[in-house]
C-alpha positions in Angstrom: 31.2 4.5 -27.6 31.7 8.1 -28.8 32.2 10.6 -26.0 29.1 12.5 -27.1 26.9 9.4 -26.7 28.0 8.6 -23.1 25.4 8.9 -20.4 25.5 12.3 -18.7 23.2 14.1 -16.3 20.3 15.9 -17.9 20.3 18.3 -15.0 23.4 19.6 -13.1 23.3 18.5 -9.4 22.6 22.0 -8.3 19.3 21.9 -10.2 18.6 18.1 -9.8 18.7 18.2 -6.0 15.9 20.8 -5.5 14.0 19.4 -8.5 13.9 16.0 -6.8 12.5 17.6 -3.7 9.9 19.3 -5.9 9.0 15.9 -7.4 8.5 14.4 -3.9 6.2 17.3 -2.9 4.3 17.1 -6.2 3.7 13.4 -5.6 2.1 14.1 -2.2 -0.7 15.9 -4.0 -1.8 12.7 -5.8 -2.8 11.2 -2.4 -5.8 12.2 -0.3 -6.9 14.5 1.0 -6.2 16.3 -2.3 -6.2 13.1 -4.4 -5.1 14.8 -7.6 -4.3 11.5 -9.3 -2.8 13.0 -12.5 0.0 14.6 -10.5 1.6 11.2 -10.0 2.7 11.3 -13.6 4.8 14.5 -13.7 6.1 13.7 -10.2 7.4 10.3 -11.3 8.8 11.7 -14.6 10.6 14.5 -12.8 12.0 12.1 -10.2 13.4 10.0 -13.0 14.9 12.9 -14.9 16.9 14.0 -11.8 18.5 10.5 -11.7 19.5 10.2 -15.4 23.3 10.2 -15.8 24.0 10.4 -12.1 26.8 8.6 -10.2 26.4 6.7 -7.0 26.8 9.6 -4.5 24.8 12.1 -6.4 22.0 9.6 -7.0 21.9 8.9 -3.2 21.5 12.6 -2.5 18.9 13.1 -5.2 17.0 10.0 -4.1 17.1 11.0 -0.4 15.8 14.5 -1.1 12.9 13.0 -3.2 12.1 10.5 -0.4 12.4 13.1 2.4 10.1 15.6 0.7 7.5 13.0 -0.1 7.4 11.0 3.1 7.7 13.9 5.5 4.4 15.2 4.1 2.7 11.9 3.3 3.4 10.5 6.8 2.8 13.7 8.8 -0.1 12.1 10.5 2.3 10.0 12.6 3.1 13.2 14.6 -0.5 13.9 15.5 -0.2 12.6 19.1 3.3 11.3 19.6 5.1 14.4 18.5 7.9 14.8 16.0 10.2 11.9 16.9 8.2 9.0 15.3 7.4 11.2 12.3 11.0 12.1 11.8 12.3 8.6 12.4 9.8 6.9 10.0 10.2 9.6 7.3 14.0 9.5 7.5 14.0 5.7 7.3 11.8 5.7 4.2 13.9 8.5 2.6 17.1 6.5 3.2 15.6 3.4 1.6 14.4 5.6 -1.3 18.0 6.9 -1.6 19.5 3.4 -1.6 17.1 2.3 -4.4 17.7 5.4 -6.4 21.2 4.0 -7.1 20.1 1.0 -9.1 17.8 3.3 -11.2 20.7 5.6 -11.9 22.9 2.6 -12.8 20.2 1.3 -15.2 20.3 4.6 -17.0 24.1 4.5 -17.3 24.6 0.9 -18.1 21.7 0.3 -20.5 22.9 3.1 -22.8 26.1 1.2 -23.3 24.8 -2.3 -23.6 21.7 -1.7 -25.6 22.0 1.7 -27.4 19.4 1.1 -30.0 15.8 2.2 -30.1 14.4 -0.9 -28.5 16.9 -0.7 -25.7 16.4 3.0 -25.1 12.7 3.3 -25.5 11.4 -0.1 -24.2 13.9 -2.2 -22.3 15.4 0.7 -20.3 12.0 2.1 -19.1 10.9 -1.5 -18.2 14.0 -1.9 -16.1 13.6 1.4 -14.4 9.9 0.7 -13.7 10.8 -2.7 -12.2 13.5 -1.2 -10.0 11.0 1.5 -8.8 8.5 -1.3 -8.0 11.2 -3.2 -6.2 11.8 -0.2 -4.0 8.1 -0.1 -3.1 8.2 -3.8 -2.2 11.3 -3.4 0.0 9.9 -0.4 1.8 6.7 -2.4 2.2 8.4 -5.4 3.8 11.5 -4.3 5.7 12.4 -3.6 8.4 9.9 -5.2 10.9 7.4 -6.0 8.2 7.8 -2.7 6.4 5.2 0.0 5.8 3.8 -0.1 2.2 2.0 3.2 2.5 3.2 5.5 -0.4 2.6 3.2 -3.4 2.1 4.8 -6.8 -0.8 2.4 -7.6 -3.1 3.6 -4.8 -3.0 7.2 -6.1 -5.0 6.1 -9.1 -8.1 5.0 -7.3 -10.1 7.9 -8.7 -8.4 7.8 -12.1 -8.9 5.9 -15.3 -6.1 3.5 -14.7 -7.5 1.9 -11.5 -9.3 -1.0 -13.2 -6.0 -2.4 -14.4 -5.2 -3.3 -10.8 -7.7 -6.2 -11.0 -5.4 -7.7 -13.6 -1.9 -7.0 -12.3 -2.4 -6.0 -8.6 -1.1 -2.9 -6.9 2.5 -3.5 -7.7 1.7 -4.2 -11.4 -0.2 -0.9 -11.6 2.7 1.0 -10.1 5.0 -0.7 -12.6 2.9 0.3 -15.6 2.5 3.9 -14.5 6.3 4.3 -14.0 6.9 2.4 -17.2 4.8 4.8 -19.2 6.4 7.9 -17.5 9.9 6.4 -18.2 9.0 5.7 -21.8 7.8 9.3 -22.3 11.0 10.7 -20.8 13.1 8.6 -23.2 11.0 9.4 -26.2 11.3 13.2 -25.5 15.1 13.1 -24.8 16.1 10.8 -27.7 15.5 13.0 -30.7 17.1 10.6 -33.2 14.5 7.9 -32.3 11.5 10.3 -32.3 9.4 8.7 -35.0 5.8 7.6 -35.2 6.9 3.9 -35.1 9.1 4.3 -32.1 6.1 5.8 -30.2 4.0 2.7 -30.6 5.2 0.9 -27.4 4.4 3.8 -25.2 1.0 4.3 -26.9 0.2 0.6 -26.3 1.1 1.0 -22.6 -1.1 4.1 -22.4 -4.0 2.4 -24.1 -3.7 -0.6 -21.7 -3.8 1.8 -18.8 -6.8 3.6 -20.2 -8.9 0.9 -21.9 -8.5 -2.4 -20.1 -11.7 -3.0 -18.2 -12.0 -4.4 -14.7 -11.5 -8.2 -14.5 -15.0 -9.7 -14.3 -16.4 -11.4 -11.2 -19.8 -12.9 -10.8 -22.7 -11.6 -8.7 -23.7 -13.9 -5.9 -26.6 -12.1 -4.1 -26.2 -9.8 -1.2 -25.5 -9.6 2.6 -27.5 -7.2 4.7 -24.9 -5.6 7.0 -25.5 -3.1 9.8 -22.3 -1.2 10.5 -21.8 1.2 13.4 -19.3 4.0 13.9 -19.6 4.9 17.6 -17.2 7.8 17.6 -16.1 6.9 21.1 -12.9 7.8 23.0 -10.9 5.2 21.2 -7.6 7.1 20.8 -4.5 6.2 22.6 -4.5 9.4 24.6 -8.3 9.9 24.9 -9.6 10.3 28.4 -12.0 7.5 29.1 -13.4 5.2 31.8 -13.8 1.5 31.5 -16.1 0.4 28.6 -16.7 4.0 27.4 -16.0 2.8 23.8 -18.3 -0.2 24.2 -21.1 2.1 25.5 -20.5 4.6 22.6 -20.9 1.6 20.1 -24.1 0.5 21.9 -25.6 4.0 21.7 -24.9 4.3 18.0 -26.3 0.8 17.4 -29.6 1.5 19.2 -31.4 2.8 16.0 -30.8 -0.5 14.3 -32.7 -2.5 16.9 -35.7 -4.0 15.2 -34.1 -3.9 11.7 -33.5 -7.1 9.8 -29.9 -7.8 9.1 -27.6 -10.8 8.5 -24.6 -9.3 10.4 -23.8 -6.4 12.7 -20.3 -5.0 12.2 -18.3 -3.0 14.7 -14.9 -1.4 14.1 -11.4 -2.2 15.4 -11.3 -1.6 19.2 -15.1 -1.2 19.4 -15.0 -3.5 22.4 -12.5 -2.2 25.0 -12.4 -5.3 27.2 -11.8 -8.9 26.3 -15.2 -10.6 25.9 -13.5 -14.1 25.8 -12.5 -13.6 29.4 -14.8 -10.9 30.7 -18.2 -12.4 31.5 -19.9 -9.0 31.8 -18.8 -7.9 28.3 -19.7 -11.3 26.9 -23.2 -10.9 28.4 -23.6 -7.5 26.8 -22.7 -8.9 23.4 -25.0 -11.9 23.9 -27.9 -9.6 24.7 -27.2 -7.4 21.6 -27.0 -10.4 19.3 -30.2 -11.8 20.7 -32.1 -8.5 20.3 -30.8 -8.1 16.7 -31.4 -11.7 15.8 -28.0 -11.7 14.0 -24.4 -12.5 14.8 -21.9 -9.7 15.5 -18.4 -9.2 14.0 -16.6 -7.2 16.7 -13.0 -6.4 17.5 -11.1 -6.5 20.8 -7.8 -7.2 22.3 -7.8 -10.9 23.4 -5.3 -12.8 25.5 -4.3 -16.4 25.2 -1.7 -17.3 27.8 0.9 -14.6 27.9 0.2 -13.5 24.3 -2.1 -10.6 23.2 -3.8 -10.4 19.9 -5.7 -7.7 18.0 -8.7 -9.9 17.1 -11.8 -9.9 15.0 -14.5 -12.1 16.6 -17.6 -13.6 15.1 -20.0 -13.5 18.1 -23.2 -15.5 18.4 -25.6 -15.3 21.3 -25.0 -18.1 23.7 -22.0 -19.4 21.8 -19.5 -16.6 22.2 -16.7 -16.2 19.7 -17.3 -18.9 17.2 -14.5 -17.8 14.8 -11.5 -15.6 15.3 -9.1 -13.7 13.1 -6.0 -12.1 14.6 -4.3 -9.1 12.9 -1.4 -10.4 10.9 0.6 -7.2 10.8 0.7 -5.4 14.2 2.2 -2.0 13.8 5.8 -1.8 15.0 6.3 0.9 17.6 2.5 1.2 17.8 1.2 -2.2 18.8 4.5 -3.8 19.7 8.2 -2.8 20.1 10.7 -4.9 18.1 14.1 -5.1 19.7 12.8 -3.2 22.8 16.1 -3.6 24.7 17.8 -1.6 21.9 15.2 1.1 21.3 13.9 1.9 24.7 17.0 3.6 26.0 16.9 5.9 23.0 13.4 7.2 23.7 12.3 5.7 27.1 9.2 8.0 27.4 7.8 7.1 24.0 8.7 3.4 24.0 7.4 3.2 27.6 3.9 4.1 26.4 3.6 0.8 24.5 3.2 -1.5 27.5 1.5 -4.4 25.7 3.1 -6.5 23.0 0.7 -7.8 20.3 1.5 -11.1 18.6 1.0 -11.5 14.9 -1.9 -13.7 13.9 -1.5 -16.8 11.7 -5.1 -17.7 10.8 -6.5 -17.2 7.3 -8.1 -13.8 7.0 -11.6 -15.2 6.1 -14.5 -16.5 8.2 -17.6 -18.3 7.2 -21.0 -16.8 7.9 -23.7 -19.3 7.0 -21.9 -20.2 3.8 -20.8 -16.7 2.9 -17.1 -16.1 3.0 -16.1 -12.8 4.8 -12.6 -11.5 4.0 -11.1 -9.6 6.9 -8.4 -7.1 7.5 -7.8 -5.1 10.7 -6.6 -1.5 10.2 -3.2 -1.4 8.5 -3.6 -5.0 7.4 -5.4 -3.5 4.4 -2.1 -2.1 3.0 -0.5 -5.6 2.9 -1.1 -7.6 -0.3 -0.9 -11.0 1.4 -3.8 -10.4 3.7 -6.2 -9.4 0.9 -4.9 -12.0 -1.6 -5.3 -14.8 1.0 -8.8 -13.6 1.8 -9.8 -14.0 -1.9 -8.1 -17.4 -2.2 -9.9 -18.5 1.0 -13.3 -17.8 -0.5 -14.2 -14.2 0.5 -17.3 -12.9 -1.3 -17.1 -9.6 0.5 -14.4 -7.8 2.6 -15.0 -6.3 6.0 -12.2 -4.0 7.1 -12.3 -3.0 10.8 -10.1 0.0 11.7 -9.6 2.6 14.4 -8.4 6.0 13.2 -8.9 7.8 16.5 -5.1 8.4 17.0 -5.1 10.4 13.7 -8.1 12.7 14.1 -7.7 15.8 12.0 -5.2 14.3 9.6 -5.4 12.7 6.1 -4.6 9.3 7.4 -8.2 8.0 7.4 -8.7 9.2 3.8 -5.5 7.6 2.7 -6.4 4.3 4.3 -9.8 4.6 2.7 -8.2 4.9 -0.7 -6.4 1.6 0.0 -9.8 0.0 0.8 -11.3 1.3 -2.4 -8.4 0.1 -4.4 -8.7 -3.3 -2.8 -12.4 -3.5 -3.9 -11.3 -2.8 -7.5 -8.3 -5.2 -7.3 -10.3 -8.1 -5.9 -13.6 -7.4 -7.6 -15.4 -7.5 -4.2 -17.5 -5.1 -2.2 -15.8 -3.7 0.9 -17.2 -2.4 4.2 -14.5 -0.1 5.6 -15.6 0.7 9.2 -13.8 3.0 11.6 -14.5 3.9 15.2 -14.3 7.6 14.3 -14.5 7.7 10.5 -14.3 7.9 7.7 -16.5 4.8 7.2 -17.9 3.6 3.8 -19.5 0.7 2.0 -17.7 0.4 -1.3 -18.9 -1.4 -4.4 -16.6 -3.8 -6.4 -15.9 -1.0 -8.8 -14.6 1.3 -6.1 -17.7 3.6 -5.9 -19.3 4.5 -2.6 -22.6 2.9 -1.8 -23.0 4.4 1.7 -20.9 6.4 4.1 -20.5 8.1 7.4 -18.5 11.3 8.0 -15.5 11.5 10.3 -15.9 12.5 14.0 -19.6 11.7 14.3 -21.6 8.7 15.6 -23.8 6.9 13.1 -24.8 3.7 11.5 -25.3 2.2 8.0 -27.7 -0.6 7.0 -26.7 -1.8 3.6 -27.5 -4.7 1.2 -23.9 -5.3 0.3 -23.4 -7.1 -3.0 -21.6 -10.4 -2.9 -19.4 -11.7 -5.7 -17.5 -14.9 -6.6 -14.7 -15.7 -8.9 -11.0 -14.7 -8.6 -9.6 -11.7 -10.4 -6.3 -12.2 -12.3 -4.6 -10.1 -9.6 -5.8 -12.5 -6.9 -4.3 -15.5 -8.9 -1.1 -14.1 -10.4 -0.5 -11.1 -8.3 2.2 -12.8 -6.1 4.0 -14.0 -9.2 3.9 -10.5 -10.8 5.2 -8.9 -7.7 8.1 -11.4 -7.6 9.0 -11.1 -11.2 8.8 -7.3 -11.3 10.7 -6.8 -8.1 13.5 -9.4 -8.0 13.5 -9.9 -11.7 14.5 -6.3 -12.2 17.5 -6.5 -9.9 18.5 -9.7 -11.7 18.2 -7.9 -15.0 20.3 -5.0 -13.7 23.0 -7.4 -12.7 22.9 -9.1 -16.1 23.3 -5.7 -17.8 26.2 -4.8 -15.5 28.0 -8.0 -16.3 27.4 -7.5 -20.1 28.9 -4.0 -19.8 32.0 -5.4 -18.1 32.4 -8.0 -20.8 32.1 -5.4 -23.5 34.6 -3.2 -21.7 37.2 -6.0 -21.4 36.8 -6.9 -25.1 37.2 -3.2 -26.0 40.4 -3.1 -23.9 41.7 -6.3 -25.5 41.1 -5.0 -29.0 43.0 -1.8 -28.4 45.9 -3.7 -27.0 46.2 -6.1 -30.0 49.0 -4.9 -32.3 48.0 -4.2 -35.9 49.1 -6.8 -38.5 52.1 -6.0 -40.7 51.4 -4.5 -44.0 48.2 -2.7 -43.0 49.8 0.7 -43.2 48.9 1.5 -39.6 
């Protein structure tokens, strides 16, 4: 390869380093509360430009600065009550993982230019590999360590944009991939002047048209469910001052206006019952009385105990029968609802770790319950950010989703709006209505296209009584989403390895050719 055609950094490190931090800060504006969805595009493009031509150590630095700038702002809500230590620890961990996965992206830029230097390689295959590696990073951050934390995904930024409907075909990971793919294609088209022709722009135009024009995957209307949902605004936070059953009483007061109304189900949020009704006869009697007076079952949430194990549970409660069906939260929050490897972490921060006295056990039940033949898909709080919970609900027959959450520990931050964006994107992705109900807000009833049917503001008690549309039929994302995620993620790392091996083979052949003596009589 001629020296002039070898991969080299577009930006010197002295410029790339601060530019990567700017890209991270720019990306935060695409998430609520600002929610400027178009800003994801220049943020991703700038982040990629800072990695082009970089070596391992400089790409680690650039990737870390991007991740640190992004996550330190995006996850600032974690410092609301517990102070800076959890915020710094989580942001730093996510930034380190971002740095590690910046290296494969930088290698893709270096290696693909040597192995496939033509227009297709540069303008199509290279961007596809880069987008796959970016998606792999999102998947790893969302699954490791201790179950991961898939919070800052590119796909969720598009909930208010024109690209959102494509999530119903390819899932959240697929949407992230396509957005990064288009950004990477645009970067390559701009920087490759010799390939800048109308015909070579066709692939990027096709991707853009797919993002803009593909409609939401159709699902079928199946009637409606009349749901009363109550946001009690009680003292549900970890550090809120409260007496026994104060949260329960707040929920009962906010429910009182619904007495006498016809409904199929009353929904309360996560932690709306602050004692275990499966073992506390007094609490059970209160719920029985409420269900009787409403003439409808309740879907409530409480901490339940079975033997020595504790669960964050959703309970379908019927008068005189108690909890007839139960779903236990699949993804308890590490260092929030349990402490992994407590013996290691507690000596490092005994005051903070000591606050978490009860260890929640992950649930194993399917996230769907049956209400008189209607499938109710469930997710408790941060469960909503995990693909497996939502996919399994759809596969299990969910016709509507009921998400119970408690945002009291994050009052005054953007956390509740960011979680709400996940709930709205799940509605689009699965083609189902969603009732996203919080103890303290923001609570909304969301249609299958992501629009808001009813809502309650944060930090106020209130109720909603809504005829929530039901839908049947699985979207493409519900059926092939897991396969897309696997192919995009691990397929990209396999492709990078194959490109690396091809480059090694080419290099050895080139060395062997230069060492072969010229035949006699050639004049060399």
